[in-house]
Backbone bond lengths (Angstrom), bond angles and torsions (degrees), N, CA, C in turn:
res aa  C-N    CA-C-N  psi(-1)  N-CA   C-N-CA  omega(-1)  CA-C   N-CA-C  phi
1 M - - - 1.437 - - 1.524 110.44 -
2 T 1.387 114.30 152.24 1.467 117.12 -178.44 1.543 110.07 -74.64
3 E 1.356 113.65 139.27 1.443 120.50 175.93 1.501 110.89 -67.36
4 L 1.360 116.20 133.95 1.444 120.34 178.68 1.514 111.75 -66.33
5 T 1.340 116.40 141.74 1.467 120.13 173.90 1.517 109.15 -76.47
6 Q 1.338 116.48 170.11 1.490 118.54 175.91 1.525 110.54 -62.91
7 E 1.306 116.10 -40.29 1.463 117.87 178.70 1.499 112.27 -62.18
8 Q 1.354 116.36 -41.01 1.465 119.12 179.62 1.523 112.23 -68.66
9 K 1.308 116.45 -34.13 1.502 120.57 177.43 1.540 108.72 -61.83
10 L 1.319 115.18 -39.12 1.451 118.89 177.98 1.533 112.83 -73.09
11 R 1.275 115.58 -46.22 1.459 122.45 178.52 1.547 113.18 -54.71
12 Y 1.352 115.22 -44.87 1.440 121.55 -173.31 1.541 111.81 -104.41
13 N 1.324 115.57 21.41 1.462 120.38 -175.16 1.480 114.28 -54.85
14 R 1.333 117.73 -40.24 1.453 122.69 -175.15 1.524 109.57 -69.42
15 H 1.304 118.49 -28.91 1.484 121.64 173.61 1.551 109.71 -75.85
16 I 1.344 115.79 -43.83 1.441 119.97 -176.54 1.504 113.12 -61.05
17 I 1.336 117.39 -37.18 1.456 120.60 -177.53 1.566 110.75 -88.39
18 L 1.306 115.25 -2.99 1.464 120.56 -179.64 1.541 110.05 -74.20
19 E 1.380 113.68 121.30 1.493 117.77 179.03 1.511 110.75 -58.25
20 G 1.281 118.08 130.32 1.448 124.06 178.65 1.521 114.73 90.59
21 F 1.336 115.19 -14.62 1.469 120.38 -178.92 1.539 108.08 -103.72
22 G 1.308 116.61 -75.58 1.458 123.72 171.87 1.460 116.06 67.28
23 R 1.308 115.01 -171.59 1.482 120.31 179.25 1.487 112.43 -63.41
24 E 1.332 117.57 -38.52 1.466 120.41 -177.32 1.551 110.12 -64.33
25 G 1.308 116.27 -43.29 1.464 120.21 176.66 1.507 111.71 -60.93
26 Q 1.319 116.28 -43.56 1.445 120.61 179.03 1.574 111.76 -62.56
27 E 1.295 115.69 -43.26 1.421 120.13 -179.45 1.548 110.75 -66.23
28 R 1.333 116.36 -35.96 1.448 115.78 176.38 1.517 112.55 -68.06
29 L 1.337 115.81 -35.30 1.441 121.47 177.05 1.517 111.31 -63.84
30 M 1.318 115.10 -40.39 1.456 118.71 -178.84 1.547 112.71 -72.14
31 Q 1.287 116.55 -14.88 1.502 119.19 174.51 1.523 112.55 -92.71
32 G 1.363 116.08 -6.10 1.461 121.39 -174.87 1.523 113.98 -77.56
33 R 1.309 114.61 152.09 1.461 124.00 178.11 1.570 108.14 -120.39
34 V 1.337 117.09 119.62 1.443 125.25 -177.19 1.482 110.94 -116.35
35 L 1.335 118.43 135.96 1.458 121.88 174.42 1.507 109.46 -113.71
36 L 1.352 116.76 122.14 1.416 122.84 174.24 1.547 109.77 -93.71
37 V 1.292 116.19 114.72 1.510 118.87 175.49 1.498 108.75 -91.19
38 G 1.323 114.70 94.20 1.468 121.62 -173.78 1.519 109.59 96.63
39 V 1.329 116.44 135.53 1.463 120.29 176.43 1.539 105.86 -125.74
40 G 1.305 114.76 56.98 1.435 122.43 176.57 1.509 111.98 -106.75
41 G 1.286 118.31 -128.94 1.464 121.95 -174.17 1.503 113.81 -58.34
42 L 1.329 116.83 -46.68 1.484 121.67 178.87 1.540 112.40 -86.52
43 G 1.308 114.68 -40.97 1.470 117.38 -175.64 1.545 113.64 -69.97
44 S 1.357 116.84 -26.42 1.451 119.47 178.31 1.472 114.00 -63.54
45 P 1.346 121.29 -58.55 1.446 120.09 178.32 1.519 113.27 -62.78
46 A 1.328 116.67 -35.31 1.473 119.44 174.56 1.511 113.36 -57.96
47 A 1.328 115.69 -43.82 1.490 120.99 178.77 1.482 111.30 -64.08
48 L 1.302 119.07 -43.05 1.476 120.39 -177.67 1.510 112.05 -67.61
49 Y 1.316 117.97 -42.07 1.468 120.10 178.65 1.471 114.14 -72.30
50 L 1.350 117.56 -33.77 1.439 118.95 175.52 1.512 112.16 -67.66
51 A 1.361 114.90 -36.08 1.481 118.95 177.28 1.563 109.94 -64.88
52 A 1.338 114.60 -47.31 1.423 118.74 179.19 1.533 113.35 -59.69
53 A 1.328 117.73 -36.90 1.422 124.07 -176.98 1.500 111.37 -74.90
54 G 1.344 117.90 -22.17 1.469 120.39 178.74 1.513 115.22 97.75
55 A 1.338 119.31 25.98 1.424 120.01 174.03 1.522 108.35 -58.63
56 G 1.341 116.81 133.11 1.430 122.51 -170.06 1.507 114.17 -58.66
57 T 1.313 114.74 -54.91 1.484 121.28 -178.93 1.511 110.02 -129.95
58 I 1.295 117.16 129.90 1.468 122.62 173.32 1.480 110.46 -117.16
59 G 1.329 116.94 111.84 1.422 123.00 172.13 1.522 111.67 -88.77
60 I 1.304 116.27 142.51 1.475 120.39 -179.56 1.540 108.46 -129.43
61 V 1.332 116.82 121.06 1.407 120.97 174.92 1.521 108.62 -113.10
62 D 1.304 119.58 116.35 1.447 125.18 -179.18 1.552 107.29 -167.98
63 G 1.316 114.50 126.05 1.465 119.80 179.92 1.505 113.90 -100.04
64 D 1.312 117.00 9.56 1.468 122.63 -174.36 1.513 112.79 -92.82
65 N 1.289 115.63 161.07 1.470 123.44 173.71 1.517 110.14 -107.05
66 V 1.311 116.17 154.16 1.493 121.68 -179.10 1.530 108.46 -72.05
67 S 1.326 117.00 132.88 1.424 122.71 175.22 1.536 109.16 -120.43
68 L 1.303 117.29 159.93 1.462 122.86 -179.31 1.498 109.85 -59.23
69 A 1.371 118.10 -36.54 1.441 121.30 -177.98 1.566 112.64 -68.91
70 N 1.302 116.02 -16.13 1.474 120.43 179.65 1.512 112.98 -73.68
71 L 1.335 117.55 -28.08 1.446 123.04 -162.41 1.537 113.18 -71.75
72 Q 1.304 116.46 -16.37 1.518 119.94 179.29 1.509 112.45 -65.38
73 R 1.363 117.83 -20.02 1.417 123.15 -177.57 1.520 116.94 -142.41
74 Q 1.280 117.77 -17.45 1.477 121.45 -175.79 1.533 109.67 -94.81
75 V 1.336 116.33 83.44 1.439 123.85 -163.31 1.592 112.69 -76.80
76 A 1.320 116.01 -1.59 1.487 116.46 174.71 1.565 111.09 -83.53
77 H 1.321 115.68 -1.51 1.449 120.26 -176.76 1.535 110.25 -124.97
78 T 1.298 116.30 152.18 1.423 122.47 179.89 1.558 111.76 -124.25
79 T 1.271 116.65 176.25 1.492 121.19 177.06 1.495 111.67 -54.78
80 N 1.366 115.77 -42.57 1.461 118.88 -178.24 1.496 113.42 -68.21
81 D 1.351 118.17 -11.15 1.445 119.31 -179.00 1.535 115.35 -93.79
82 V 1.350 114.61 -3.41 1.470 118.67 179.34 1.495 111.19 -54.47
83 G 1.342 116.96 127.75 1.441 123.40 -176.88 1.508 115.52 95.69
84 R 1.304 118.17 -16.26 1.463 123.49 -178.46 1.552 107.47 -82.05
85 L 1.318 114.57 159.91 1.463 120.14 168.96 1.475 107.35 -64.77
86 K 1.360 116.19 137.81 1.462 120.38 177.79 1.538 112.14 -63.54
87 V 1.317 117.38 -32.42 1.439 118.91 -179.54 1.561 110.69 -65.48
88 D 1.322 114.95 -36.95 1.502 119.47 178.33 1.507 111.43 -71.64
89 S 1.350 116.50 -43.15 1.439 118.62 178.12 1.506 112.54 -62.75
90 A 1.382 117.85 -44.98 1.451 120.12 178.86 1.497 111.47 -64.83
91 E 1.311 118.71 -37.19 1.454 120.28 -179.83 1.523 110.62 -59.98
92 D 1.324 117.31 -40.72 1.448 120.39 179.49 1.528 112.94 -59.52
93 K 1.363 115.06 -41.22 1.462 121.32 -179.49 1.505 111.78 -68.97
94 I 1.325 115.58 -40.58 1.495 120.12 179.48 1.480 109.67 -62.06
95 R 1.351 115.98 -49.25 1.481 118.90 -177.54 1.474 111.72 -66.36
96 A 1.319 119.82 -32.09 1.479 122.67 176.99 1.482 111.59 -65.91
97 I 1.325 117.07 -37.18 1.478 122.10 179.86 1.550 110.06 -74.02
98 N 1.350 115.75 -43.89 1.436 118.47 -171.61 1.533 110.83 -153.75
99 P 1.313 117.71 101.67 1.501 121.56 177.28 1.510 113.27 -65.59
100 D 1.348 117.52 -13.16 1.433 118.88 178.75 1.551 112.82 -66.11
101 V 1.316 115.13 -29.75 1.441 121.47 -172.00 1.521 111.62 -78.45
102 K 1.351 114.67 134.66 1.430 121.96 174.74 1.494 108.67 -90.11
103 V 1.328 118.76 129.84 1.470 123.78 179.62 1.525 109.70 -108.21
104 E 1.321 116.69 129.60 1.425 121.90 174.45 1.495 108.80 -115.35
105 K 1.331 118.25 116.90 1.446 122.71 -174.49 1.557 111.24 -98.52
106 H 1.312 115.08 135.24 1.457 121.98 177.80 1.571 106.06 -129.27
107 P 1.338 116.72 88.02 1.497 119.55 -171.41 1.565 113.67 -81.05
108 F 1.353 110.96 58.95 1.459 115.43 178.84 1.552 105.55 -154.17
109 F 1.320 116.78 171.66 1.446 120.30 177.74 1.486 113.26 -89.65
110 L 1.299 118.43 148.00 1.495 121.90 174.99 1.532 109.06 -65.09
111 S 1.315 115.71 138.60 1.458 121.79 -179.49 1.526 109.32 -144.89
112 E 1.295 116.44 170.29 1.464 119.17 -179.38 1.551 108.96 -68.76
113 D 1.289 119.29 -16.18 1.417 123.12 178.48 1.547 114.44 -79.88
114 N 1.325 115.67 -31.41 1.490 119.21 -177.10 1.522 114.15 -116.28
115 A 1.305 119.20 -9.18 1.489 120.41 -171.38 1.542 111.77 -62.90
116 R 1.288 117.31 -46.38 1.481 120.37 -176.44 1.572 110.55 -61.13
117 Q 1.287 116.03 -49.74 1.491 120.05 -178.22 1.524 111.74 -62.93
118 L 1.365 113.56 -42.06 1.466 118.07 -176.41 1.522 111.67 -69.77
119 I 1.295 118.37 -51.33 1.474 124.51 -175.14 1.559 109.77 -64.17
120 A 1.299 115.67 -29.91 1.485 119.27 -178.69 1.546 111.08 -63.34
121 E 1.311 118.70 -20.75 1.453 122.35 -176.10 1.519 113.15 -86.02
122 Y 1.351 118.64 -0.60 1.475 119.50 -174.00 1.522 110.88 -127.32
123 D 1.342 115.85 161.75 1.480 122.22 -178.95 1.509 112.75 -91.28
124 F 1.343 116.26 -34.10 1.448 119.64 -177.36 1.507 107.90 -141.37
125 I 1.335 115.75 136.59 1.463 120.71 -177.16 1.527 109.72 -116.04
126 I 1.344 115.46 131.47 1.458 118.81 177.50 1.518 107.98 -111.80
127 D 1.294 116.64 115.33 1.444 124.15 177.71 1.514 110.02 -84.48
128 G 1.355 115.70 112.37 1.449 120.61 176.54 1.518 109.46 -122.60
129 S 1.325 116.14 26.75 1.474 123.31 -173.98 1.546 110.08 -71.44
130 D 1.340 115.53 164.87 1.421 120.82 -178.28 1.551 112.79 -115.87
131 N 1.341 114.25 23.65 1.453 117.95 -179.68 1.562 108.54 -153.30
132 F 1.363 110.72 150.70 1.464 116.35 -175.80 1.513 114.28 -70.04
133 A 1.314 119.02 -30.05 1.418 121.47 179.35 1.512 110.52 -57.41
134 T 1.350 115.67 -42.34 1.469 119.19 -177.86 1.528 111.21 -74.55
135 K 1.330 116.36 -35.05 1.489 117.62 178.88 1.484 113.06 -64.38
136 Y 1.328 117.31 -38.99 1.451 120.74 177.45 1.521 111.17 -70.26
137 L 1.324 116.14 -36.41 1.443 121.51 176.83 1.527 112.24 -62.88
138 V 1.369 115.84 -44.44 1.452 118.34 175.18 1.483 113.22 -62.04
139 N 1.336 116.70 -47.72 1.453 120.48 178.03 1.532 111.36 -57.31
140 D 1.328 116.35 -52.28 1.459 119.33 -173.99 1.539 111.46 -62.30
141 A 1.289 115.79 -42.55 1.482 118.96 -179.78 1.556 111.54 -66.56
142 C 1.346 116.45 -40.17 1.452 119.34 177.99 1.525 111.82 -63.46
143 V 1.308 117.46 -41.42 1.454 121.13 -179.83 1.559 108.56 -64.58
144 M 1.346 116.27 -47.67 1.476 121.69 -179.32 1.481 111.17 -63.54
145 L 1.317 121.27 -32.20 1.483 123.69 -175.21 1.555 111.83 -98.40
146 G 1.341 115.95 -3.05 1.460 118.55 -178.79 1.586 111.86 66.96
147 K 1.363 114.41 43.55 1.454 121.16 179.76 1.517 110.95 -109.26
148 A 1.323 117.10 151.65 1.461 123.20 175.69 1.527 109.77 -87.52
149 C 1.283 117.43 145.17 1.486 119.59 177.41 1.503 111.85 -150.09
150 S 1.353 115.80 161.31 1.431 122.86 170.87 1.547 106.21 -122.94
151 I 1.347 115.05 129.90 1.428 122.86 -178.22 1.579 108.63 -116.95
152 G 1.331 115.11 123.98 1.455 118.29 -177.05 1.509 112.03 -132.58
153 G 1.312 116.95 163.78 1.423 122.88 175.19 1.502 113.47 -156.47
154 I 1.310 119.66 149.62 1.462 123.86 177.59 1.534 109.72 -137.64
155 S 1.330 116.40 152.05 1.396 122.53 174.91 1.566 108.67 -166.61
156 R 1.311 118.09 142.42 1.424 124.27 -178.97 1.583 110.28 54.36
157 Y 1.341 117.68 -109.42 1.413 122.18 -175.73 1.539 110.87 -115.02
158 S 1.320 118.86 14.31 1.455 119.20 -171.49 1.516 111.21 -135.36
159 G 1.310 113.69 166.04 1.487 121.04 177.99 1.525 110.95 -147.78
160 Q 1.299 115.85 162.51 1.474 124.87 178.47 1.512 110.57 -139.44
161 L 1.303 114.55 152.78 1.480 119.07 -177.07 1.527 110.80 -157.48
162 M 1.302 115.70 140.58 1.455 123.00 172.75 1.525 110.13 -147.90
163 T 1.343 113.40 159.53 1.475 120.85 179.45 1.530 109.62 -125.95
164 H 1.269 116.90 138.53 1.461 123.89 173.62 1.495 111.12 -120.05
165 V 1.333 116.58 135.13 1.464 123.36 168.13 1.510 106.25 -127.56
166 P 1.364 116.88 159.03 1.417 119.58 -178.45 1.541 112.14 -51.68
167 G 1.323 116.43 126.82 1.474 122.48 179.90 1.515 113.62 95.88
168 S 1.313 117.96 -14.66 1.460 119.05 178.36 1.512 111.09 -92.87
169 A 1.350 116.69 172.64 1.467 120.65 177.65 1.577 108.97 -60.27
170 C 1.347 113.57 143.46 1.467 117.82 179.33 1.508 108.70 -107.10
171 Y 1.331 116.18 179.02 1.425 123.66 178.83 1.539 113.71 -54.86
172 R 1.346 112.98 -38.67 1.519 118.89 179.77 1.541 111.44 -73.23
173 C 1.261 117.50 -18.23 1.492 116.83 177.06 1.544 112.34 -65.12
174 I 1.344 115.32 -27.49 1.455 119.17 178.25 1.528 112.54 -108.05
175 F 1.361 115.09 -28.44 1.462 120.73 178.55 1.522 107.91 -128.59
176 P 1.396 118.58 80.15 1.458 120.13 -174.49 1.529 113.85 -56.52
177 E 1.308 119.43 -34.46 1.421 122.28 -175.83 1.570 111.77 -134.47
178 P 1.293 116.24 155.36 1.502 117.08 175.65 1.554 110.39 -61.59
179 P 1.299 116.32 162.70 1.522 119.21 177.28 1.493 108.97 -79.51
180 A 1.339 111.21 165.42 1.490 115.81 171.73 1.501 110.42 -66.46
181 M 1.334 115.82 150.68 1.482 120.63 -174.52 1.581 109.07 -58.19
182 N 1.312 118.46 -38.61 1.449 121.16 -177.25 1.529 113.40 -71.11
183 D 1.349 116.45 -10.46 1.467 120.90 -179.22 1.494 111.47 -95.40
184 V 1.333 118.37 -4.37 1.454 122.97 -173.44 1.544 109.03 -92.24
185 E 1.352 112.73 128.95 1.455 119.93 171.93 1.527 108.31 -110.21
186 T 1.298 118.27 134.93 1.479 123.98 174.42 1.490 109.74 -113.38
187 C 1.328 113.86 156.63 1.478 120.60 -179.79 1.530 112.18 -59.23
188 S 1.337 117.35 -31.72 1.411 120.29 -178.68 1.581 110.70 -72.30
189 Q 1.325 114.70 -16.96 1.470 118.91 177.48 1.549 113.66 -94.70
190 V 1.311 115.40 -42.15 1.469 120.52 -172.43 1.485 114.00 -116.93
191 G 1.338 120.81 -8.57 1.443 124.22 179.33 1.507 112.65 84.12
192 V 1.341 114.38 169.26 1.464 120.37 175.33 1.538 108.48 -155.36
193 L 1.302 116.63 143.55 1.444 121.55 174.13 1.532 107.43 -71.72
194 G 1.336 117.97 120.15 1.484 119.11 -171.05 1.480 114.49 -60.84
195 S 1.342 118.94 -34.52 1.456 119.10 -177.23 1.505 113.88 -68.96
196 I 1.373 118.15 -18.79 1.444 122.75 176.13 1.544 109.59 -59.87
197 A 1.362 114.45 -37.53 1.432 116.76 -179.46 1.521 112.75 -63.07
198 G 1.345 112.10 -41.00 1.494 117.80 177.86 1.497 113.69 -61.25
199 M 1.363 116.72 -41.21 1.446 121.74 -179.57 1.543 111.33 -66.36
200 L 1.295 117.46 -46.51 1.475 118.84 -177.74 1.507 113.57 -77.10
201 G 1.343 116.96 -36.62 1.440 119.70 176.18 1.531 114.04 -65.00
202 T 1.326 114.32 -36.30 1.495 118.02 176.31 1.471 111.68 -67.44
203 M 1.372 116.66 -35.66 1.410 120.71 178.41 1.553 111.03 -66.15
204 Q 1.308 114.26 -38.17 1.501 117.95 177.40 1.560 108.60 -62.43
205 A 1.334 116.63 -41.93 1.447 119.78 177.30 1.524 110.88 -60.89
206 T 1.349 115.28 -39.05 1.476 119.60 179.87 1.519 112.05 -62.99
207 E 1.343 114.91 -42.00 1.495 119.65 177.21 1.529 110.93 -60.98
208 C 1.322 113.90 -40.93 1.490 118.82 179.42 1.546 110.20 -65.14
209 I 1.337 118.04 -46.15 1.438 123.40 177.84 1.513 111.70 -58.14
210 K 1.301 116.50 -43.19 1.480 122.78 179.65 1.516 109.94 -63.90
211 Y 1.336 116.95 -44.48 1.414 121.28 -179.13 1.509 112.50 -62.66
212 L 1.330 117.57 -49.00 1.403 123.71 -177.23 1.517 113.28 -67.97
213 S 1.331 117.26 -36.35 1.459 121.32 -177.52 1.498 112.68 -87.70
214 G 1.331 116.68 -18.00 1.446 122.21 178.81 1.500 115.47 82.48
215 V 1.336 117.48 24.11 1.489 118.26 179.25 1.539 110.48 -112.17
216 G 1.344 113.03 152.92 1.478 118.20 172.70 1.505 116.04 77.89
217 T 1.287 114.38 -177.75 1.515 122.78 177.45 1.555 107.95 -113.24
218 L 1.319 113.40 132.79 1.474 120.06 -177.91 1.548 110.32 -86.25
219 L 1.326 111.48 165.27 1.482 120.53 179.20 1.526 111.23 -82.62
220 T 1.289 117.14 51.99 1.467 120.48 179.68 1.584 107.17 -87.64
221 G 1.305 115.77 143.69 1.438 119.66 -179.56 1.478 113.61 65.18
222 T 1.309 117.56 21.41 1.491 121.99 -175.56 1.517 110.08 -144.17
223 L 1.349 113.18 132.74 1.472 118.97 172.03 1.535 105.14 -102.36
224 L 1.275 117.39 116.80 1.457 123.52 178.17 1.515 108.24 -97.89
225 T 1.378 116.54 128.91 1.451 123.06 -176.97 1.504 109.45 -120.98
226 F 1.347 117.14 153.42 1.429 118.88 179.07 1.548 107.25 -141.85
227 D 1.331 115.07 137.33 1.482 121.99 177.02 1.490 108.33 -121.15
228 A 1.318 116.33 111.67 1.502 121.68 -175.09 1.539 110.65 -70.11
229 L 1.347 118.45 -27.63 1.447 120.90 -176.64 1.510 110.34 -67.73
230 T 1.291 117.24 -33.96 1.480 122.00 -179.86 1.511 113.52 -108.92
231 M 1.334 116.09 -6.82 1.499 124.62 -174.62 1.528 109.21 52.37
232 E 1.308 116.01 46.51 1.470 121.51 179.23 1.538 109.55 -113.94
233 W 1.290 114.92 137.80 1.472 122.55 172.45 1.535 108.31 -103.02
234 G 1.337 114.02 145.23 1.446 119.67 174.16 1.486 112.20 -129.01
235 R 1.293 117.94 153.38 1.453 123.85 177.19 1.532 110.12 -129.38
236 L 1.337 113.50 126.46 1.455 119.07 173.98 1.495 109.35 -117.56
237 D 1.338 115.21 108.65 1.485 119.08 -178.38 1.528 108.15 -83.00
238 F 1.311 117.80 131.71 1.474 120.34 177.14 1.516 107.86 -136.29
239 P 1.336 116.53 135.98 1.465 119.65 -177.14 1.507 112.96 -80.92
240 H 1.286 115.13 166.45 1.464 119.17 170.17 1.470 109.41 -63.08
241 D 1.336 118.60 127.66 1.432 123.87 -174.48 1.553 108.24 -90.15
242 E 1.304 114.38 114.90 1.471 117.89 179.64 1.488 113.80 -63.31
243 D 1.357 115.87 -20.17 1.484 121.29 179.51 1.516 110.37 -98.44
244 C 1.334 118.61 7.47 1.493 119.68 179.87 1.526 109.41 -53.82
245 P 1.327 118.08 133.03 1.470 119.46 -179.75 1.538 113.39 -67.48
246 L 1.334 116.12 -11.93 1.457 119.00 -177.46 1.548 112.72 -108.94
247 C 1.327 116.10 -50.81 1.444 119.82 -173.60 1.549 112.41 -114.25
248 G 1.298 117.55 11.61 1.455 121.57 -178.47 1.515 112.73 -78.11
249 N 1.358 115.89 -171.58 1.457 119.23 -177.15 1.542 112.93 -70.04
250 K 1.320 114.02 -28.09 1.468 118.78 -179.21 1.527 109.09 -132.07
251 P 1.307 118.47 73.97 1.457 121.55 -174.34 1.535 112.50 -65.43
252 T 1.278 112.88 137.79 1.507 119.79 175.51 1.490 112.80 -102.63
253 I 1.352 116.67 -14.84 1.462 122.65 177.40 1.530 106.93 -98.76
254 T 1.319 116.11 105.84 1.512 119.30 -177.38 1.535 111.51 -121.82
255 E 1.328 116.99 -3.29 1.447 120.85 177.54 1.499 110.71 -131.38
256 L 1.316 116.10 149.87 1.492 118.97 -179.72 1.488 109.39 -72.57
257 K 1.345 116.23 138.04 1.469 121.67 177.57 1.527 106.58 -142.76
258 E 1.338 115.18 128.84 1.460 120.77 178.01 1.487 107.40 -82.42
259 Y 1.362 118.19 115.95 1.416 122.95 -168.76 1.556 112.41 -78.54
260 A 1.323 114.80 144.60 1.448 121.66 154.10 1.540 105.01 -91.83
261 F 1.292 117.50 168.23 1.469 120.06 -175.71 1.534 109.38 -70.06
262 Q 1.350 115.17 140.68 1.438 122.33 175.76 1.514 107.77 -135.14
263 P 1.332 117.83 159.82 1.504 119.27 179.13 1.505 111.24 -62.64
264 C 1.336 114.29 146.36 1.469 119.86 177.19 1.522 109.67 -65.83
265 N 1.309 116.77 139.18 1.424 123.33 176.16 1.520 110.54 -71.55
266 K 1.327 121.17 143.69 1.408 123.49 -178.86 1.563 113.88 -64.20
267 K 1.348 115.80 -13.25 1.471 119.47 176.42 1.532 112.43 -73.89
268 N 1.374 117.18 -13.44 1.439 116.27 179.55 1.536 110.99 -58.35
269 K 1.340 115.52 136.36 1.462 121.09 -173.00 1.537 113.59 -96.84
270 T 1.333 114.78 -9.19 1.446 119.07 -177.40 1.526 107.42 -161.85
271 K 1.341 116.48 168.76 1.421 119.74 178.71 1.504 111.99 -55.67
272 C 1.317 115.14 141.67 1.481 120.13 -174.58 1.547 108.41 -64.43
273 F 1.309 114.90 155.76 1.437 120.39 174.92 1.518 114.54 -50.73
274 Q 1.295 116.09 139.54 1.468 119.62 177.28 1.510 109.19 -88.45
275 T 1.280 116.91 168.59 1.426 123.16 -177.44 1.552 111.06 -107.32
276 N 1.330 116.12 161.47 1.501 118.34 -174.54 1.493 111.08 -120.53
């Protein structure tokens, strides 16, 4: 590993003196490659905290432009960024926080045509997308490629989060199929408390930092939920499903497919992930 410079020793001092993290954890983090799928409500705080922490390379895939309606929760963008590509706006904020970080911009949306090639280039994937088609695409590609990922969602006053690493339960173990179109609520329809995005996106960044540095226990086999109205956290533990169509003993999903909405399978154990 590369020896830290004096400036880096000062910048990352609070990590270096942190018991269990130390210089080795920081150096591992600085070698890591993270892909943000979407730099909106969840991806924005994740990008800022990963930059501050010193993640070596942050890739951003997002084909959207900044709009005024984004600014209530998408903290990587400002009023002056309205109309700009989100990948360009986010790059500016990352570089302003930490010039150590390498930024790789992918100014398009994730699709079944590019997901495998793109995700293969990174160590940890953070899904901050606002639609189920992309969430399943991220999950499926990560399982097929043996990649770790964090999948999150927010809506109204609540949020949900889970982490997958190779061999652990995947998104389909708890949500085998996407929900029916009529069952989907989006933030543009029902609203969202902006600070919820910060809480969940920051936790996704934390999961990524833990994975890359090798500290702590990840949220594998667990769906973490948060309700801002009551300030209550919930945990739903779910095992790896041996009959999972993707990661089970006899998988039937062997190729990437970008989903249209389908009815939820009766095996779903809780309400499907919300969107942000």
